[in-house]
N, C-alpha and C positions, 0 to 999 in steps of 0.2 A: 276324486281319492285324491288327498294330498303326499306326494313323494320326496322323501328326505334322502337327500344320498350324498357323495363326498364328504368333504370337510364338515359339511354341515350336519352331520350324523353326530359330533362332537359337542354340537351347539346347546344351548337350553332351550329346546323346543317344546316340552309341555310342562306344566306344573303338576299336573296328574293325568294318568290315564291308565288302560287297561291293554294289557301285552299280550301276544303270542310269538312264538320264533319256531322258526325252520327254515329247511330250503325249500320246500313246497313244490318240488320239481313234479311236474304234472298236474297239479292242483286235483287230485283225485278227491273222491268221496269222505276220505278221513279226512283231508285237509279242509273239504267243505263244512264239514262237521265241526272241526275246530275253528273256523271262523262263525259258523252259525253262533256257538258257544262264546265266542269272543263279542259278536254283537249283543247277545243278551245279558252278557255281564255289563257291557258297557253301558246299554240302557238301565240296568238297575242301579248301577254306581252312578249313572247320569256322568259320565266320564267318555273322552273320546277313544275310539279302539284303534290300537295301532299293531300292524304285524310287523315283525323284524325278519329280514332275509338275509342271504350274503351274495354277492356276485365280486368274482365267479363262483360256481360252486367250489366247495372247499377241496375236493377232491380233484378239480383240475389244476389246483395250485400244489396239493400235497403228495399226489400220487396222479400225474396224467395218463401214464402207462396204462393204469388201470381203473381209471375213471371210466364210469359207466356212459353210454350216450342219453341226453337230457332229452326227457319227452316233450319239453316245451321250449321255445327260445326263451329269452329273459322277457322280452317285449309279450309275447304271448302270456308268461305267467303273470306279468302285470296287469294285463287286462283281464286274467280271470279272477284275479285277487280283487280288482274292482269291482267286476261285476258281482262279487260276494259280498258286497255293500261295507267293505272296512273303511274306516276313516283315513286313515294313512299306511303307508308302506314305508318303512326305515330301512334304506339299502346300506349295508355295512360292506365296504370295499374288503374285499378279503385277499390279504398277503401273507407272506411267510412271516412277517412282524406281527401281524393280527393273530397268527396262528398260535404265538407263543403266549398271547395274553392270558391270564388265568381266569378262570370262571370268575372269581370274586371280583376282579378287576373289572371284568366285562359287564357283570351285572352292576357293579356300583358305578362306573363311568358313564355308560351307555345305556342301560335300561332304567337306571333309577335318576341318575344327575341329568343326563339329556333328555329323556322321555318321561319323566316322572313317574314311573311305573308304581302302581299301589295293588294291582294284581295282576298275576300272571297265568296263563294256561298254556300246559305243554302236551303235546302227544305222550302216548303211554309208554313208549320206548326211546323218548328224544334226549339227548345229551349233548352239550357243548363245551367250547373252551377247549384249553391244553390238555390233553390225554383224556378228553372227554369227563372231565372232572365235573361239569356243571349237571350234573344228574339230579334227582328229585331230592335225596337226603341233603346234598350240598345246598340246594335251592331254599328247601325248607329251613335248614339253617339260617341262610343269610336273610330269607323271609323276617324272621325273628330279631335280626339285627338289624335290619335295614328298614323294616315296616310295609313291606308288602305280602299280601294273601297268595297261596298257590295252589292251583287246580290241576289235577290229573287226568287227562283226557283216558276214557276207557277204548280199547281196541275196538275199530269201526269195521265191521265187513257184514256178510250176509250169512253167517251161520256156519259157513263151510270154509271160509276163507277170510282172513284180515286184508283189509285193502292196502295196497303200500307202491311205491314207484317199482320196487323191483318185480313185483306181481305183475305190474302192468307191462313191464319189458318182457319178462317171461311170457306171455300171452301173446305179444306182438310178434315174439319169433315165430309163432306157429301160424300167423296170420288170423287168427281168431278175433276177429274185429268185434264181435259180439260180445265176448268177454272183457276185450279192452274197454268197451262203452261200458258196461256194467260197474267196471271199475272206477272210471273215471267219472261217470254220470253225464258224459257227453261222448260225440263221436271225436275221435283222434283226428287232429288237424294236423297240416303243414301249409306254410305260406313260402310265397317266393315271388319271383319275377320271371315273366314269360319271355324265354329267349328263343333265339332261332335253333332249330336242329336239323336234322338230315331232310326233315320235309316229305318223308316216305309217305305219311298220311294223305298229303295232297293227292299224290299221284294215285292212289286206291278210291279216292272219295271220301275220306275220313279226316279232314284235317285236324292235328292235335296242338295243344299249346304244350309246349315243352318247358318245364318249369327249373328254374335254379333258385333253390332252396339253402337256407340256414339250418333247418331243422335238422338234429342229429339223429334221431329216431325215426327210421323209415319203414314202413311195413315191408314185409320178404317180397321177393318177385311174384308177380301174378296179376290180374284181372279184377279190378275193384269198382262197385256202384259207389258212387261219390256224390255229394252234393260240394258245388264250387261258387264261392262269392268271387264275382267277379264285375267292376263298374258299379258296384254299390246294390246290386240284386244276386239273388240265390238262384244258381241254373243247375239243373241236372248233368251229370256226367258219367263216363266210364274211363277209370284211370288205368293206364298200363304201367308197370314198373318192371325194369329188367332191361336186357340188352338186345331186345329184338332178333331172336335168334334166326328166323324167317330170311330177312335180309342181310343176316352175318354182321349184326351191332356188335361192336366192342365195348362201347360205353354204357354202362348201367344210367338210365335214364328214368325220370317220372314224366310221363305224358296224359294228357286228358283231352279226350273228345268231349266237346260241350252239347248237349243234345238242344235242339229246337234254338239256338242261338247262333247269331250272323255278327261279325264286326272285327274291327282290327284291333287286336289287344296286346302285341308285341310291346314290351316294356311293360305293361300293365302290373302291379301287385295283385295277384290273387290268392286266396285262401280256400284249400281243399280239405273236406270233412269225408272220412272215410266209413261208411255205412256198412258195407258188407264185402267178402270176398267171394268172387265170382267163381275163379279158376285158376290153376296153375299157367305160366308160360310155355306156350308150346310152340314147337318148331313146324310149319305147316310146308307141303311140299311145293307151294307157290303162292303168287298173289291171291288167286281165284279162292283159294283154299282159305286164307288169312280173311279176306272180305266177307265170305261167309261166315266164320266165326265171329267177328266183329259185329255182324248183323245180329246175330245170336246175342252177343253180349250186350247190345243196345235192347233188344227185346226184353232181357232177363234184367238189366237194369231199371227199365221202365217200371217192373213188376215190383223189384225190392224198394224203390223209391216212393211208390206210392204209400207205401208203409212208413214213411220216414218219420221220426219224431221230432217236431219244429223245434222241443226245449232241449235238444240234444246237438242243436247248431250254435255252439258258443266257443270262444268269443267270436261276435260278429264284426267287432270293430277293434283295432290295436290301441292301446293308450299311448297318448304322445308321451313322451319321455323328457325329463328336464335337459 
């Protein structure tokens, strides 16, 4: 997948293309359907498919105090869009100045002049530009003036709920990872670097990998059955998120005990895919009781992960950014 970013976004990049536009936080099943329609239209028109997004997320610039925690990092979002088979991702640098650009100017200068847009597909409730004036009615008018056609995607859901990034966050708060996976069409993933922690796990026979992550949306405190990408392979694991109350930990940590794995991984980049929430974090009377609980967690983890859906483990590789 080609990635256009920085000042390149204002160059003449395509003579003709099919375009969709959005923030695509989480790349949930609604977004996946949007990309499927984009690819279908791309094939029928025999034109390249282009997804347009913004970095950083507009709310991080316009209202940082109320901006939601993002479901994916930018790198993860790029990898998921690449996995969807889109030909090109155009990343618009979002600034205060960019926020003042009218929808008409954005469509004319970036979508039409730079990307050569001939057909545009938008989500059912999407709008962009100053004052969110880039809605369906405005785009329909501009299409007649500038020579592109417009397609509005119907809501995507399961009959009971419409898939959205907001819905993912609401389900995440409760730790309902099954519901999160249902909306995303994949297991929620965080990635990061293995760093040194308090190393309590070593002292009780369950050494853990302490993860420093840039992901903003972390599941609530608890113990989870997870799949971990480490050293290029997938490993089963149990993940503990919390402050380790048994040993009076003060800092919230994300720690993973890797099953059937031996090796030195400090400094390594790993990815953790959350399959199922096993239990709440508990304070145990002492180390012996904690060890017994961990043994039970490991047994439960093996049972859960025997039923893992391999197709839900994505993305497996991060896309290298320009």
